[in-house]
Every structure is written in structure tokens, then in C-alpha cells.
C-alpha positions as a Python dict, from the first residue, in 0.01 Angstrom:
ca = {
    (1, 'M'): (0, 0, 0),
    (2, 'T'): (183, -127, 311),
    (3, 'T'): (3, -115, 643),
    (4, 'V'): (216, -43, 949),
    (5, 'T'): (103, -162, 1288),
    (6, 'P'): (217, 77, 1561),
    (7, 'P'): (443, -68, 1830),
    (8, 'P'): (275, -170, 2153),
    (9, 'A'): (231, 102, 2413),
    (10, 'D'): (455, -92, 2651),
    (11, 'A'): (750, -106, 2406),
    (12, 'E'): (1080, -38, 2581),
    (13, 'V'): (1230, 308, 2528),
    (14, 'R'): (1607, 290, 2478),
    (15, 'W'): (1901, 467, 2315),
    (16, 'L'): (2025, 342, 1976),
    (17, 'T'): (2380, 421, 1863),
    (18, 'C'): (2373, 601, 1527),
    (19, 'R'): (2550, 857, 1310),
    (20, 'I'): (2424, 1213, 1350),
    (21, 'D'): (2420, 1478, 1079),
    (22, 'K'): (2256, 1816, 1032),
    (23, 'G'): (1887, 1818, 949),
    (24, 'M'): (1700, 2037, 706),
    (25, 'F'): (1565, 2256, 988),
    (26, 'S'): (1713, 2384, 1314),
    (27, 'D'): (1490, 2162, 1530),
    (28, 'E'): (1579, 1834, 1358),
    (29, 'L'): (1879, 1613, 1293),
    (30, 'A'): (1947, 1331, 1048),
    (31, 'V'): (2025, 995, 1208),
    (32, 'T'): (2171, 699, 1021),
    (33, 'Y'): (2177, 338, 1138),
    (34, 'P'): (2412, 168, 1167),
    (35, 'S'): (2665, 435, 1252),
    (36, 'E'): (2937, 270, 1041),
    (37, 'G'): (2943, 62, 725),
    (38, 'T'): (2651, 19, 488),
    (39, 'W'): (2353, 205, 628),
    (40, 'Q'): (2014, 47, 668),
    (41, 'K'): (1811, 366, 720),
    (42, 'S'): (1871, 742, 737),
    (43, 'V'): (1587, 968, 855),
    (44, 'F'): (1514, 1310, 1001),
    (45, 'V'): (1411, 1313, 1368),
    (46, 'P'): (1340, 1583, 1627),
    (47, 'A'): (1664, 1714, 1778),
    (48, 'S'): (1511, 1660, 2124),
    (49, 'D'): (1530, 1281, 2064),
    (50, 'V'): (1905, 1287, 1990),
    (51, 'E'): (2211, 1290, 2212),
    (52, 'G'): (2530, 1404, 2038),
    (53, 'S'): (2640, 1649, 1772),
    (54, 'P'): (2633, 1651, 1390),
    (55, 'G'): (2924, 1480, 1219),
    (56, 'N'): (2972, 1230, 1502),
    (57, 'R'): (2838, 909, 1646),
    (58, 'G'): (2560, 966, 1896),
    (59, 'R'): (2236, 817, 2018),
    (60, 'V'): (1871, 847, 1923),
    (61, 'R'): (1576, 763, 2151),
    (62, 'V'): (1382, 468, 2006),
    (63, 'R'): (1113, 219, 2104),
    (64, 'I'): (1234, -140, 2101),
    (65, 'V'): (1016, -425, 1977),
    (66, 'R'): (1102, -795, 1965),
    (67, 'R'): (930, -986, 1683),
    (68, 'N'): (999, -1337, 1556),
    (69, 'G'): (1338, -1348, 1725),
    (70, 'H'): (1448, -1012, 1582),
    (71, 'L'): (1525, -695, 1775),
    (72, 'M'): (1377, -390, 1601),
    (73, 'A'): (1381, -20, 1678),
    (74, 'V'): (1106, 227, 1592),
    (75, 'L'): (1275, 555, 1503),
    (76, 'P'): (1113, 884, 1609),
    (77, 'S'): (1074, 997, 1246),
    (78, 'S'): (744, 1131, 1116),
    (79, 'T'): (671, 793, 957),
    (80, 'Q'): (804, 586, 1251),
    (81, 'D'): (1058, 398, 1039),
    (82, 'I'): (1163, 58, 1173),
    (83, 'V'): (1513, -93, 1159),
    (84, 'T'): (1644, -432, 1267),
    (85, 'V'): (1920, -363, 1520),
    (86, 'N'): (2207, -537, 1695),
    (87, 'E'): (2169, -585, 2071),
    (88, 'G'): (2509, -416, 2124),
    (89, 'D'): (2383, -91, 1965),
    (90, 'V'): (2101, -53, 2219),
    (91, 'S'): (2146, 88, 2570),
    (92, 'P'): (1916, 197, 2856),
    (93, 'L'): (1807, 560, 2880),
}
């Protein structure tokens, strides 16, 4: 079993560019990163954490963590999935 350490409380909150699609329920959306090409992760997140509309590129609110020279984003999914991201895909709130 894998143990996940939660990101620090002072992790930066930013927008991450992603692809947005409809979720299973009206209060959620599916976000896929990266928005183009081979995807690394696709998860359901609360619609309140997303800017944009289904079928388009948009942004999802994430917490940014820097570890061992890598930039990672903690997605607002129920399991707090983590993806390694490109600096150019991250922008201030």
C-alpha cells in the first residue's frame, strides 16, 4: 500500500491549464493534464475548482509543491492526485 504525505499547508495555490470535460454529476467536472497530447492524469474534481467549460481547455485550482527539482501539482480530486507539471502550465490565481 502506498502512503501519501499531504502537501504542506503553505503550498502555493495556483491555476493549472488542463482539458475540461463533463463529470459524472452536475457539481463535478473531469480535468485532464496535460491539456494536449498524451495525458498524465484525468480525474473528477469539484466544478467550483474549475474555470472554463466542458470540451475546452481551461484551468483547475491546484496546490503547487516543489520536490527534488520537480514542480508538482496536487489536484483537488477526492484522492488528491499529484502530477508533475511544466512551469508554463501554471499561473497565479
